[in-house]
MARBAVEX-187135 format. One line per 10 residues: number of its first residue (from 1); their letters; for each residue x negated, y, z of C-alpha. Coordinates in steps of 0.1 Angstrom, whole numbers. Layout:
NUM) a) X,Y,Z | ... $
REM end
This chain:
1) msligtltsg) -239,570,-1834 | -218,591,-1810 | -183,579,-1799 | -168,607,-1820 | -187,593,-1850 | -174,558,-1842 | -139,572,-1843 | -145,588,-1876 | -160,557,-1890 | -130,537,-1879 $
11) vsamraftkg) -106,560,-1895 | -126,560,-1928 | -127,523,-1928 | -89,520,-1923 | -83,543,-1952 | -107,523,-1974 | -91,489,-1965 | -56,504,-1970 | -66,512,-2005 | -80,477,-2009 $
21) levigsnian) -46,462,-1999 | -28,485,-2024 | -51,472,-2052 | -46,436,-2042 | -9,440,-2040 | -9,456,-2075 | -28,426,-2089 | -5,401,-2074 | 26,420,-2086 | 12,420,-2122 $
31) vntvgyksst) 2,383,-2124 | 27,378,-2152 | 22,412,-2170 | 10,408,-2206 | -26,419,-2210 | -30,431,-2174 | -65,435,-2162 | -70,430,-2124 | -86,458,-2104 | -113,455,-2078 $
41) vnysdtfsnt) -124,477,-2049 | -160,483,-2042 | -166,493,-2006 | -195,516,-2000 | -209,538,-1973 | -179,560,-1965 | -194,578,-1935 | -230,586,-1927 | -249,609,-1904 | -275,613,-1931 $
51) lrasapsags) -268,632,-1963 | -283,617,-1994 | -284,628,-2031 | -259,611,-2053 | -269,589,-2082 | -250,581,-2114 | -235,547,-2118 | -255,522,-2139 | -222,511,-2154 | -217,477,-2171 $
61) asntgngyfl) -229,472,-2206 | -201,448,-2216 | -196,448,-2253 | -186,412,-2262 | -150,405,-2271 | -137,436,-2253 | -118,454,-2280 | -88,476,-2270 | -59,486,-2291 | -53,523,-2295 $
71) vknpsdgqvf) -18,537,-2293 | -5,572,-2296 | 24,590,-2279 | 44,605,-2308 | 58,632,-2285 | 25,649,-2275 | -1,631,-2296 | -20,617,-2266 | -39,585,-2273 | -43,556,-2249 $
81) atragnfhld) -61,522,-2249 | -43,490,-2241 | -49,452,-2241 | -12,444,-2243 | -4,433,-2279 | 34,428,-2275 | 42,452,-2304 | 73,455,-2325 | 86,475,-2355 | 109,504,-2346 $
91) dqgylttyqg) 138,516,-2368 | 114,538,-2388 | 90,510,-2396 | 62,520,-2372 | 44,493,-2352 | 49,504,-2316 | 46,494,-2280 | 77,488,-2260 | 75,525,-2248 | 75,536,-2285 $
101) yrvqgatggt) 38,545,-2286 | 25,540,-2322 | -4,515,-2328 | -33,532,-2346 | -54,518,-2374 | -62,521,-2411 | -33,530,-2433 | -24,539,-2469 | -31,506,-2486 | -17,500,-2520 $
111) satapaaygd) -18,473,-2547 | -50,490,-2560 | -67,503,-2528 | -74,489,-2493 | -61,508,-2463 | -86,535,-2453 | -69,565,-2438 | -66,565,-2400 | -33,571,-2383 | 0,555,-2372 $
121) iklgtpptgt) 5,520,-2386 | 38,520,-2406 | 51,495,-2431 | 48,510,-2466 | 75,516,-2492 | 82,484,-2512 | 76,486,-2550 | 106,498,-2570 | 133,472,-2574 | 121,449,-2545 $
131) qltsfsidkt) 128,445,-2508 | 105,438,-2479 | 111,402,-2468 | 83,397,-2442 | 48,407,-2431 | 18,390,-2415 | -13,400,-2397 | -46,381,-2399 | -75,378,-2375 | -92,409,-2388 $
141) glltefysds) -60,430,-2381 | -51,433,-2418 | -13,437,-2422 | 1,423,-2454 | 37,429,-2466 | 56,404,-2487 | 84,414,-2511 | 114,398,-2527 | 97,396,-2561 | 69,374,-2545 $
151) ssistnqvll) 44,402,-2546 | 24,413,-2516 | 3,443,-2505 | -21,448,-2477 | -9,482,-2464 | -24,486,-2429 | -51,473,-2407 | -51,473,-2369 | -84,487,-2355 | -99,482,-2321 $
161) qnysdtsalm) -121,503,-2298 | -148,492,-2274 | -165,510,-2245 | -198,509,-2228 | -183,507,-2193 | -147,495,-2193 | -145,498,-2156 | -146,536,-2160 | -113,536,-2180 | -85,553,-2160 $
171) kqgdnlysgf) -53,533,-2155 | -22,553,-2164 | 4,526,-2158 | 23,506,-2183 | -9,488,-2193 | -23,521,-2207 | -58,535,-2201 | -74,569,-2206 | -108,583,-2197 | -126,574,-2230 $
181) taagiigptt) -154,599,-2225 | -164,585,-2191 | -162,549,-2204 | -184,557,-2233 | -170,550,-2267 | -190,525,-2288 | -191,537,-2324 | -174,567,-2340 | -148,587,-2320 | -124,581,-2349 $
191) ptvatnapgg) -123,544,-2357 | -131,532,-2392 | -127,499,-2410 | -165,495,-2412 | -171,497,-2375 | -138,489,-2357 | -122,460,-2377 | -114,431,-2354 | -138,402,-2355 | -170,423,-2355 $
201) sglgsikaka) -192,442,-2331 | -180,423,-2301 | -144,436,-2305 | -127,402,-2306 | -103,389,-2332 | -65,393,-2336 | -44,362,-2330 | -9,365,-2344 | 21,353,-2324 | 0,350,-2292 $
211) lelanvdltd) -2,373,-2262 | -31,378,-2238 | -20,369,-2202 | -31,387,-2171 | -65,377,-2157 | -53,377,-2121 | -64,347,-2100 | -39,343,-2072 | -62,321,-2051 | -89,348,-2051 $
221) efanmittqr) -63,376,-2045 | -48,359,-2014 | -83,352,-2001 | -92,388,-2006 | -60,399,-1989 | -68,379,-1958 | -104,393,-1956 | -92,428,-1961 | -64,425,-1935 | -89,412,-1909 $
231) sfqassrmit) -113,441,-1918 | -84,465,-1913 | -77,450,-1879 | -114,453,-1869 | -114,489,-1879 | -83,497,-1858 | -99,478,-1829 | -130,500,-1832 | -108,531,-1828 | -90,516,-1798 $
241) vsdtllediv) -123,507,-1780 | -138,542,-1788 | -107,558,-1774 | -109,538,-1742 | -145,546,-1737 | -139,583,-1742 | -111,582,-1717 | -134,566,-1692 | -160,593,-1697 | -134,621,-1693 $
251) nlkr) -122,604,-1660 | -157,603,-1645 | -152,639,-1632 | -123,629,-1611 $
REM end
């Protein structure tokens, strides 16, 4: 490889390791974020004198316990996936994220029918002459409302979505993901109770009054930080050495 090529390789390596440090820093910063999934950087051949045809990624067929909640921005209708289950009821009765995005699932349940329509999960209207006193959610995501006359109705059901390659999901910040097409939706595009109810098809179950913690391992992250930092230093040293050799070559004519 020529000295110019060495300089280019050094610059490419510094860019790659800079991105690696950014990812590690993000993981460490979110160690206490509910439902946060750590990111990794896969370093590949960033510079080569030989051009080769690209090949599609084999992906990762991970479909065991990997269900994601689906939430919708009521302002523009955009849907995102999330693992953070710290939901609450807004003043209109919708089950939402802290940003106000509405949780999606089966709705429209009555005393005679189970929830089947798909859309925003919202607590139903209590029967005439009663008041809503509380509600619960079971491991299958079924949301049951309890009323002052001791009656109860299962009005909604939280549904989950799974993907063939979860690493292809695009992070949008605030624990939200997009890029469903690239990740490969498992099952129908519009979730149904038959295929997307928690507890089946590797989706995982709902656990009420519990939150999924971040999966960041600080020991691994700090070890990776040290390795990446040393690699960055080696890349910068490569540039320095190449620059010195080029200077010596230029000065041979003197």
